[in-house]
Each structure stands twice: as C-alpha cells, then as structure tokens.
Steps between C-alpha positions, in 0.01 A plus 500: 500500500231380738292805410536421130401138560197604703392742228513228235305262720233752595448585132490135394826535311806280490854623450695284255842491661654335194422808292564757772839660559635774719799730497677621811684831491822451691820683584835321484489396867140377509400138453200363316194414706311182397125559479271204563125478451269325747459227240865409566593612148793729435474801272797518266742782571646660186811716472351700212164537333355695211231746602337754267786472252777544757718213624528559874756317715509451875777756560364759253831498315313490165774275363260255333296780345807669352626166362165456324509855364858456384400195298219692327719801423775280359242375251422863413870561440516198269193611302627857452840370396340274236267761346752783520633438145166556325305729734514878534615689806141594595382139473784381722410764756136388490602136547714604796204667671274202429736275696611742768150638565443219753827592672336774706236263640568465871834678469422705812530173697809337347672800341706584808648151530640345183523734202851434370419186294200661332681829447783318318250343258337838444834657407581211266170553317557877480839439337346258250230751399752782454774290335751567775780280629481308826751736664327824396329707768120495498433824688453717193319217319226494765447873450488467122244219517302676777511180704529486878767282653376223731603697815320809362191292424503378860523857632224617264259217587572534872432875504177463301386244759586744780304785338197281434506366858596816687274403793736211585791735569552746785713812478737603779269791586226246577730317741644793697457877536867588462546752219782373279582517129410131473145548628344422164708187445338166566571344837733199488407219735793404723616149405826311469358220286631517143186326376290782647728774364460354150122485536256722314405723794853573622653535153206707377533740791876534453493547122219757518681691774810517279309656213587864434235740628410606148371150424341447840278805461347342188378194692146642518480483120568138403520564126745786539699305760533200266616714210764698690623193688536297180688785330732521799569125504550492123741792510702343783573142398513340843686172543408445865284628784811628677578714196154658534566587865834658411350692210222653708714603797489880514618584148397854399543435126260209529233721656537748214461219247185375670354850506570526129330165427198590714461843336525343154229252587270771639564720194402212271175461692425874468575495126274199455212667684545825305501317166165338580320811623 
C-alpha cells in the first residue's frame, strides 16, 4: 500500500478512500487483513463486488452471482409462462434463448460450483415450452429442442476456452519424457484445494483430457471441433460433470459414435465444396 500511496503522490493524484474498496480472497481458515493508507484512512473491505458483469465473493464460492442469475431466470420463467397461451412453439424457443443467452457469460468461472439452482429453472422452462408435467423427464426434451443442459453448456464453453488458449496448458509429454498412453492429456497441477480444482485451468485440463480421442484430434480445427462437440453434448443430455466423466471412460461404442459424427461433418464439408466448384 505504501507503493500505491507513493505512486499517487508522485503523479499529483489523490486516492479517495471513501470511494475505494478492496476484496480479499480467503480460505476458510484465513482472517481478513485491515489495510490502512498513510493518510490514516481505512479502505473498506467488501465480501463481494461486481466486476465486469460477474459478482465475485471473497471465497470464490460464486454464491452471490448465482443468486442474482437465479432471480433473472425466474423472471424468464414467469414471462414464458404468461405468453405460452398465445405464442407458437418457435416463438417460445426464441424467447428462451433471448433470456438464457447471457447464461453462458462467465460460466467457465462459476459453472463448476453452483449449477443445481439454475439447472432446476432451466428444466422448469423446458417443461413449460413443451407442455409437459413437472414430474416428466427432460432428457428427451432437450434433444428435441436442440438445447444444451446447463452442465453441457459449462463443458462446451470451458473446452472452447481451452482450445482458444492452448498456450496456457501443458501436456504430460511436455512435463516428462515417459512414454505413456496419457502423454497427450493435459497435465494436472497437484493441489488439494477444492477452490483450485474447480478453477478454469484445472477443470479445463481435466475435462479436455477426458474427451474421447476422436474429438481431441479435431482441436486444430475450431469450427469442426465446435460442431462435433455440440452434437455430442446434445446427443448425450448430461445432468452433471460427473456424468460426463463416466460417459467418456473407455466406452468403445462411444468412440464409434464420435467417429460417425466426425465423418458426417467432414462429408458435409466435402459436399458443400463440390457443390460450389
């Protein structure tokens, strides 16, 4: 803080402590540290603050952000329920996307923490759109509407981030020279902190490493990767991240399905090129 104070003074600036706040990132066993300026004024310590559209709290639990999102999505549920009687199926689907489009913003940060409340609202809206009862399963409904579940949207957004920022991730072959079948998987940093394991880097590495090889090999072609990945997530209506890990654990039939999807996509590209030549 002395360095900050000196910078303001050397640049003929004054820090308004009444309008300045700070946020400390703490674990459960850490205590807050009071920060005092040389002017004997205290900077207010906040437990949560909104930054770039995300409500960040001191423990990175994302509780406050999810509460805010839940409130907005409950309004979407109410609107769709009201207009359902005089709007067509396609209009209701469009209204759904207009409200849930903002759902994916920042989901790579909070999507591994508190999804259940938001997922429940999503399923309620899906049932309203399709005229189903509150006890009816939504798995087939998601496929029919071609809508990703909230857990699937998290996986999709996280993997797109990983592909676009490949330089931030190291493979096992870049860490050691031991020749194993996991050489091309991303290296997982050793940590026992749950907050770190739920972070973007750790979760991104783990989810990408669990992808079947037939999707991994498409990572050099972002457009193709997006298409095949979205088809995969739409076909398999995932209700949790754990379900994704179980689904992608050495299942031969799954590999065959992914090969089929990839070949279909490549054939469509060839047909498109041939039709325009």
